[in-house]
Every structure is written in C-alpha cells, then in structure tokens.
C-alpha positions as CSV (number, residue, x, y, z in Angstrom):
1,X,-0.2,-0.2,0.2
2,X,1.4,3.3,-0.7
3,X,1.9,5.4,2.3
4,X,0.2,8.8,2.4
5,X,3.1,10.6,2.3
6,X,4.6,8.7,-0.9
7,X,1.4,9.7,-2.7
8,X,1.8,13.6,-1.3
9,X,5.3,13.0,-2.4
10,X,4.0,11.6,-5.9
11,X,1.2,14.4,-6.2
12,X,3.9,16.9,-6.0
13,X,6.5,15.4,-8.7
14,X,3.9,15.7,-10.9
15,X,2.8,19.5,-10.4
16,X,6.9,20.2,-10.5
17,X,6.8,18.5,-13.9
18,X,4.1,20.8,-15.5
19,X,6.5,23.9,-14.6
20,X,7.2,26.0,-17.4
21,X,10.9,26.4,-16.9
22,X,13.2,23.1,-17.1
23,X,15.5,24.9,-14.7
24,X,13.1,25.6,-12.1
25,X,11.7,22.0,-12.0
26,X,14.8,20.8,-11.7
27,X,15.9,22.4,-8.3
28,X,12.6,22.0,-7.1
29,X,13.0,18.4,-7.8
30,X,16.8,18.5,-6.7
31,X,15.0,19.2,-3.1
32,X,13.3,15.6,-3.0
33,X,16.0,13.3,-1.5
34,X,16.9,11.3,-4.5
35,X,16.1,7.6,-3.0
36,X,12.3,8.8,-2.8
37,X,12.4,10.8,-6.4
38,X,13.6,7.8,-8.1
39,X,10.5,5.8,-7.6
40,X,8.4,8.6,-8.1
41,X,10.4,9.6,-12.1
42,X,9.3,6.0,-12.8
43,X,5.8,6.0,-12.1
44,X,5.5,9.1,-14.1
45,X,7.0,7.1,-17.3
46,X,3.2,5.7,-17.2
47,X,1.7,9.1,-17.6
48,X,-1.4,9.8,-20.3
49,X,0.5,13.2,-21.1
50,X,3.2,12.8,-23.1
51,X,4.8,15.8,-22.2
52,X,4.7,15.0,-18.4
53,X,6.2,11.3,-19.4
54,X,8.9,12.9,-21.0
55,X,9.8,15.6,-18.8
56,X,10.0,12.9,-15.8
57,X,12.2,11.0,-18.2
58,X,14.4,14.3,-18.7
59,X,14.9,14.4,-15.2
60,X,15.9,10.8,-14.6
61,X,18.6,11.8,-16.3
62,X,19.3,14.5,-14.1
63,X,19.1,12.3,-11.3
64,X,21.1,9.2,-12.5
65,X,24.0,11.4,-13.3
66,X,23.6,13.2,-9.9
67,X,23.4,9.8,-7.8
68,X,26.5,8.7,-10.3
69,X,28.6,11.6,-8.6
70,X,27.3,10.5,-5.3
71,X,27.6,6.9,-5.3
72,X,28.2,4.6,-8.6
73,X,26.7,1.3,-6.7
74,X,23.6,3.6,-6.4
75,X,23.2,5.0,-9.8
76,X,23.7,1.6,-11.3
77,X,20.7,0.2,-9.4
78,X,18.6,2.6,-11.4
79,X,20.2,1.4,-14.3
80,X,19.6,-2.2,-13.7
81,X,16.1,-1.4,-12.7
82,X,15.2,-0.1,-16.2
83,X,16.5,-3.1,-17.4
84,X,14.3,-5.3,-15.3
85,X,11.4,-2.8,-16.3
86,X,12.7,-4.2,-20.4
87,X,12.6,-7.6,-19.3
88,X,9.7,-10.0,-20.4
89,X,10.2,-11.5,-17.1
90,X,9.2,-8.5,-15.1
91,X,5.2,-8.8,-16.4
92,X,5.8,-4.6,-17.3
93,X,6.3,-3.0,-20.5
94,X,8.9,-0.6,-19.5
95,X,7.3,2.6,-20.8
96,X,10.1,5.2,-21.2
97,X,12.7,3.0,-19.5
98,X,14.8,3.0,-22.7
99,X,14.7,7.0,-23.0
100,X,15.6,7.2,-19.5
101,X,18.9,5.0,-20.1
102,X,19.6,7.3,-22.5
103,X,19.4,10.3,-20.7
104,X,21.3,9.0,-18.0
105,X,23.9,7.6,-20.1
106,X,24.4,11.0,-22.3
107,X,24.9,12.7,-19.0
108,X,27.2,10.3,-17.4
109,X,31.0,9.0,-19.2
110,X,31.2,6.9,-16.3
111,X,27.9,5.2,-16.5
112,X,28.1,5.2,-20.5
113,X,31.1,3.0,-20.3
114,X,29.4,0.0,-18.1
115,X,25.8,0.1,-20.0
116,X,26.1,1.8,-23.6
117,X,26.7,-1.6,-25.0
118,X,23.4,-2.7,-23.4
119,X,21.6,0.2,-25.0
120,X,22.5,-0.3,-28.2
121,X,21.7,-3.9,-27.8
122,X,18.4,-3.2,-27.4
123,X,18.2,-2.6,-31.5
124,X,20.2,-5.7,-32.5
125,X,18.2,-8.3,-33.5
126,X,21.2,-10.9,-32.4
127,X,21.3,-9.0,-29.0
128,X,18.6,-7.8,-26.7
129,X,16.4,-6.8,-29.4
130,X,13.1,-5.1,-27.7
131,X,10.4,-6.9,-30.0
132,X,7.4,-4.5,-29.0
133,X,6.7,-1.8,-31.5
134,X,6.3,1.2,-29.3
135,X,9.4,0.2,-27.5
136,X,11.4,0.3,-30.5
137,X,10.7,4.0,-30.6
138,X,11.8,4.3,-27.3
139,X,15.1,2.6,-27.8
140,X,15.4,4.9,-31.2
141,X,14.9,7.6,-29.0
142,X,17.2,6.8,-26.2
143,X,20.0,6.0,-28.6
144,X,19.5,9.4,-30.2
145,X,19.9,11.5,-27.2
146,X,22.7,9.1,-25.9
147,X,24.6,10.0,-29.4
148,X,24.1,13.5,-29.0
149,X,27.0,13.8,-26.4
150,X,28.3,10.6,-28.1
151,X,28.5,10.8,-31.6
152,X,31.4,8.8,-32.2
153,X,30.0,5.5,-30.3
154,X,28.0,4.5,-33.0
155,X,29.3,1.4,-34.3
156,X,29.1,0.3,-38.0
157,X,26.5,-2.0,-37.3
158,X,24.2,-0.4,-35.1
159,X,24.6,2.8,-37.9
160,X,23.4,0.4,-41.0
161,X,20.3,-0.5,-38.4
162,X,19.5,3.1,-37.8
163,X,19.6,3.5,-41.8
164,X,17.0,0.3,-42.1
165,X,14.2,2.1,-39.8
166,X,14.6,5.2,-42.3
167,X,12.2,2.4,-44.2
168,X,9.3,1.5,-41.5
169,X,6.1,1.9,-42.1
170,X,5.8,3.8,-38.8
171,X,6.9,7.5,-39.1
172,X,7.7,7.9,-35.7
173,X,10.6,5.5,-36.2
174,X,11.6,7.1,-39.2
175,X,11.7,10.4,-37.9
176,X,13.8,9.1,-34.7
177,X,16.3,7.2,-36.8
178,X,16.7,10.3,-38.3
179,X,17.4,12.2,-35.2
180,X,19.6,9.8,-34.1
181,X,21.6,9.7,-37.4
182,X,22.3,13.6,-37.1
183,X,23.1,13.3,-33.5
184,X,25.9,10.8,-34.8
185,X,27.2,13.3,-37.6
186,X,26.5,9.9,-39.4
187,X,23.9,11.7,-42.2
188,X,25.0,13.2,-45.4
189,X,22.8,15.8,-46.0
190,X,23.3,15.3,-49.9
191,X,22.5,11.9,-49.9
192,X,19.2,11.7,-47.6
193,X,17.3,8.5,-48.9
194,X,14.2,9.7,-51.3
195,X,11.6,8.7,-49.3
196,X,13.2,10.8,-46.3
197,X,13.4,14.0,-48.5
198,X,10.0,13.9,-49.3
199,X,8.9,12.9,-46.4
200,X,6.2,15.4,-45.0
201,X,4.9,13.3,-42.6
202,X,4.7,15.8,-39.0
203,X,6.3,14.2,-35.8
204,X,6.8,15.7,-32.2
205,X,9.9,15.7,-30.7
206,X,10.6,16.3,-27.6
207,X,13.3,19.5,-27.0
208,X,14.8,20.1,-23.9
209,X,11.3,21.0,-22.3
210,X,8.9,20.9,-24.5
211,X,7.6,19.3,-27.7
212,X,8.4,21.2,-31.2
213,X,6.2,19.7,-34.4
214,X,9.0,19.4,-37.2
215,X,8.1,17.5,-41.0
216,X,10.4,14.6,-41.2
217,X,11.9,15.8,-44.4
218,X,12.7,19.4,-42.7
219,X,14.1,17.6,-39.9
220,X,16.3,15.3,-42.3
221,X,17.7,18.3,-44.0
222,X,18.5,20.8,-40.9
223,X,21.7,18.4,-41.0
224,X,23.0,21.2,-43.6
225,X,22.7,23.8,-41.1
226,X,24.8,21.6,-38.5
227,X,27.5,20.3,-40.8
228,X,26.8,16.5,-40.2
229,X,28.8,14.2,-42.6
230,X,28.7,10.8,-43.3
C-alpha cells in the first residue's frame, strides 16, 4: 500500500513536472531526496500526458547522473531497474525506460562505459532486441539522445540498423532514426534517401523541456546547418 506521504510526494513531483521552465523544475526536484525521487519519476513514465512522461524521463537523466557522482552503485541500481523493466520476466512493458537509459548515459560518461553496449543491444536482432513496436520507438529515441553527446560511439552495425529504420512503416520510427543519425553526425545531407527527403509527415520531438513539431523531411534537411557528414 502506498503510504500517505508517498502519495503526497508523487503528486508534488507531478506538479513540478508541469512547471514552465526546466531550470525551475529541476531545482525543485533536487530538494526531494534522491531515493524517493527515483520511484516517483519512474511512476510518471506511465503518465497519460506525453509531455509529463518525457519531462520525467529528462529529470531521471539528471538524477541518474547526479547519483552517479555521489554513489556509483546507487546509480547502477537505477539502470538495473531500467533493464529489469525491459525484461519480459518483469511482467511489465517498460514504458519510458529506454529513453531514460539514453538520458542517463548521455549525462554520465562513467555509467556509459558500463551500460552503453546494453543500450545499443536493444536495437540489435542478434542482441537484446526489443520486439515491442512502441518500445522500439523508445530505444531509437534513447540511442539518439545518447549519441547527441557521444556521436563517435555509433558503431557500423548500429548505423546500418538505424538506416534500415528510415524505411519503417511507422513515421515516428523514421523520424527518430533520422534524429539519431543526425546526432551521431552520420547523416550525409547530400545523400538523404528520397523517401525521407519527401516525407512530409509531421512528428513531435521533445526538445529540452517542450515538444516541437516538424516534418521528417525538414528534420533530415536540418543537418545542413549542423555540418553533419557521413
């Protein structure tokens, strides 16, 4: 049974995640003990409001990195919990977990050394491939987030898999694959596949603290201004 103070803190976390400014929200979340905050952020991964969900994922990235600086083993426990959530034996689906892993590893080079291979393995048919269609969106997002800070870590095999997703029937996967390749600086703007350069499907991307809407074709072509090369 959830204790009264637990319900109160969960509600407080939800209210904080609705704050307009990221810096304000993060400072308020920092005032909650890390061990309590972990569980409440996990619970908001299942929120019906996608904005609250993604903000809780972003907050988990900051929290996981902060815990790593204080106590690496406690941070490892958070990542192991994420891995368990993505395990069939957990009995759950693991909403938000691959995205959160990407956020944490993006901000913690030390944890990335230990767990980045696991993150990439969730996209690998010969690894710990996630068969759930919606979770595949999550791992594409998580890998894309990680590559934003560590573009050189994209190996040839994963790069090929990402290019394969450019032909997915799911427009969200196509868009997330484009984002990941752009973040890895592995997307040659002059060689954008025709199906992507003419893909006018609009998707919402979480950008720092809010969503932005863009057409996949515009996202792909945006790499020109970022000096992205294959």
